[in-house]
C-alpha positions as CSV (number, residue, x, y, z in Angstrom):
1,M,0.0,0.0,0.0
2,T,1.5,3.2,-1.0
3,A,0.2,6.6,-0.3
4,Q,-0.8,8.8,-3.2
5,H,0.8,12.2,-2.0
6,S,-1.6,14.2,-4.4
7,A,-4.5,14.0,-2.0
8,V,-2.8,16.5,0.4
9,P,-4.7,19.8,0.5
10,N,-1.6,21.8,1.0
11,A,2.0,21.8,0.1
12,P,5.1,23.8,1.3
13,Q,5.1,27.1,-0.5
14,N,8.8,27.3,-1.1
15,K,12.1,26.2,0.3
16,T,11.9,28.9,2.9
17,D,8.5,27.7,4.1
18,L,10.2,24.3,4.5
19,F,13.1,25.7,6.5
20,V,10.9,27.8,8.8
21,S,8.3,25.1,9.3
22,F,10.9,22.5,10.4
23,T,12.7,25.1,12.6
24,V,9.4,25.9,14.4
25,L,8.8,22.1,14.6
26,A,12.3,21.4,15.9
27,L,12.0,24.0,18.7
28,Q,8.6,22.6,19.8
29,G,9.6,18.9,20.0
30,F,13.0,19.1,21.7
31,G,14.0,15.4,22.5
32,G,10.8,13.7,21.4
33,V,9.0,15.0,18.4
34,L,6.4,12.4,17.2
35,A,3.5,14.2,18.7
36,V,4.7,17.6,17.5
37,V,5.6,16.3,14.0
38,Q,2.1,14.7,13.5
39,R,0.3,17.8,14.8
40,E,2.3,20.2,12.7
41,L,2.4,18.4,9.3
42,V,-0.9,16.7,9.5
43,D,-3.1,18.8,11.5
44,K,-1.8,22.3,11.1
45,K,0.1,22.5,7.8
46,Q,-1.9,19.6,6.1
47,W,1.1,18.6,4.1
48,L,0.4,15.0,4.7
49,T,-2.9,13.1,5.4
50,T,-2.9,10.7,8.4
51,D,-2.4,7.7,6.2
52,E,0.5,9.2,4.5
53,F,2.1,10.3,7.7
54,V,1.9,6.8,9.1
55,E,3.5,5.4,6.0
56,D,6.2,8.0,5.7
57,W,6.9,7.8,9.4
58,A,7.3,3.9,9.1
59,V,9.8,4.3,6.2
60,A,11.6,7.1,8.2
61,Q,11.8,4.7,11.2
62,I,13.5,1.9,9.3
63,L,16.0,4.1,7.4
64,P,19.3,4.8,9.4
65,G,19.5,7.9,11.3
66,P,17.0,9.8,13.4
67,N,13.2,9.3,12.4
68,V,12.3,13.1,12.1
69,V,15.7,13.9,10.1
70,N,14.7,11.1,7.6
71,L,11.1,12.5,7.4
72,S,12.2,16.0,6.8
73,L,14.5,14.8,3.9
74,M,11.5,12.9,2.4
75,I,9.2,15.7,2.5
76,G,11.7,18.4,1.4
77,G,13.0,16.2,-1.4
78,R,9.3,15.3,-2.5
79,H,8.5,18.9,-3.1
80,F,11.6,20.6,-4.0
81,G,14.3,17.9,-4.6
82,I,17.7,18.1,-3.1
83,A,17.5,21.7,-2.4
84,G,14.2,21.2,-0.4
85,A,15.5,18.2,1.4
86,L,18.6,20.4,2.6
87,A,16.3,23.3,3.5
88,A,14.0,21.0,5.6
89,L,17.0,19.4,7.2
90,S,18.7,22.7,8.0
91,G,15.6,24.0,9.6
92,L,15.3,20.9,11.7
93,L,19.1,21.0,12.9
94,I,20.4,24.6,13.1
95,A,18.4,26.2,15.9
96,P,18.4,23.0,18.1
97,T,22.1,22.7,17.7
98,V,22.7,26.4,18.8
99,L,20.1,25.9,21.7
100,V,21.9,22.8,22.9
101,L,25.3,24.4,22.9
102,L,23.9,27.4,24.9
103,L,22.0,25.1,27.4
104,A,25.1,22.9,27.8
105,A,27.2,26.0,28.7
106,A,24.4,27.3,31.1
107,V,23.7,24.1,33.1
108,A,27.1,22.6,33.2
109,G,27.4,23.2,36.9
110,V,24.0,22.2,37.9
111,A,23.2,19.1,35.8
112,E,23.9,16.6,38.4
113,T,21.9,18.2,41.2
114,P,18.8,16.4,42.5
115,V,16.5,19.2,41.1
116,A,17.9,18.9,37.7
117,Q,17.7,15.1,37.6
118,G,14.0,15.3,38.9
119,M,13.1,17.7,36.1
120,L,14.7,15.3,33.6
121,R,12.7,12.4,34.9
122,G,9.5,14.5,34.7
123,M,10.1,15.4,31.1
124,G,10.8,11.8,30.3
125,A,7.3,11.0,31.7
126,V,5.6,13.7,29.7
127,S,7.4,12.5,26.4
128,A,6.2,8.9,27.0
129,G,2.6,10.1,27.4
130,L,2.7,12.3,24.3
131,I,4.1,9.4,22.3
132,A,1.5,7.1,23.6
133,A,-1.3,9.6,22.8
134,V,-0.1,10.1,19.3
135,G,0.1,6.3,18.8
136,I,-3.5,5.9,19.9
137,K,-4.6,8.8,17.7
138,L,-2.8,7.3,14.7
139,M,-4.5,3.9,15.3
140,G,-7.3,4.9,13.0
141,A,-5.0,4.8,10.1
142,L,-4.8,1.0,10.6
143,K,-8.2,0.6,9.1
144,N,-6.7,1.1,5.7
145,N,-3.9,-1.3,6.2
146,P,-4.0,-4.5,4.1
147,M,-3.3,-6.7,7.1
148,G,-6.1,-5.3,9.1
149,M,-6.3,-3.4,12.4
150,L,-6.2,-6.5,14.7
151,T,-3.1,-8.0,13.0
152,C,-1.2,-4.5,13.2
153,I,-2.2,-4.2,16.9
154,G,-0.9,-7.7,17.5
155,I,2.2,-7.1,15.8
156,G,2.7,-3.9,17.8
157,A,1.9,-5.7,21.1
158,F,4.3,-8.5,20.2
159,T,7.1,-5.8,19.6
160,F,6.3,-4.1,22.9
161,V,6.6,-7.3,24.8
162,A,9.8,-8.4,23.0
163,I,11.5,-5.1,23.5
164,G,9.8,-3.4,26.4
165,L,9.3,-6.3,28.7
166,L,11.6,-9.2,27.6
167,R,14.5,-6.6,26.8
168,L,15.4,-8.3,23.5
169,P,17.7,-6.3,21.4
170,L,15.9,-4.0,18.9
171,A,17.9,-5.2,15.9
172,W,16.9,-8.8,16.5
173,V,13.3,-8.1,16.9
174,L,13.3,-5.9,13.7
175,L,15.3,-8.6,11.8
176,S,13.0,-11.4,12.8
177,L,9.6,-9.6,13.0
178,G,10.0,-7.2,10.1
179,P,10.4,-9.9,7.3
180,L,7.6,-11.9,8.8
181,A,5.3,-8.8,8.7
182,S,6.3,-7.8,5.4
183,V,5.7,-11.3,4.0
184,W,2.3,-11.3,5.6
185,A,1.5,-7.9,4.3
186,A,2.5,-8.9,0.8
187,H,0.2,-11.9,1.1
188,C,-2.7,-9.7,2.2
189,I,-2.2,-7.3,-0.6
190,K,-2.1,-10.2,-3.1
191,Q,-5.4,-11.5,-1.7
192,R,-6.9,-8.3,-2.0
193,G,-6.0,-8.0,-5.6
194,V,-7.3,-11.5,-6.3
195,A,-10.7,-10.7,-4.6
């Protein structure tokens, strides 16, 4: 199942729009951007539909490198080629890099204090909640998946148990479950074509 990216009501106006949009996105989602990316690109900008976002995010996750970096390259490249990919990537990375360097210099002496450690633990809990909320919100897109919603939820649950509870290495889970899910998806697509 491949998304047709022509159904999107809006598109970036130019490379500056890409740069500014990804800069704003990066400054909102420091450290965990799935919730922010979905809200900005699907809900606000409407550059992607929910189904397209789910497909593009899945591709971004399996490519080497950070997910949102891969997604920015895909979106920028889709609309403006290499120059667009570089504009989106620059917008995503420049401001956060400067901010991290400034924050590192500012908190160098207090990072190990109990207050700072408590604040970091609190931010981790908020990030986990945001990611869970977006996952639940995006579950509606599974109704269009050729494997069906229950199969997708089963694969997700199995992956969570394997990685989250059994602490199996991500690489082994991906290398074993990924091909199995891909073969099953291909089978389901073929069955749909026959029916």
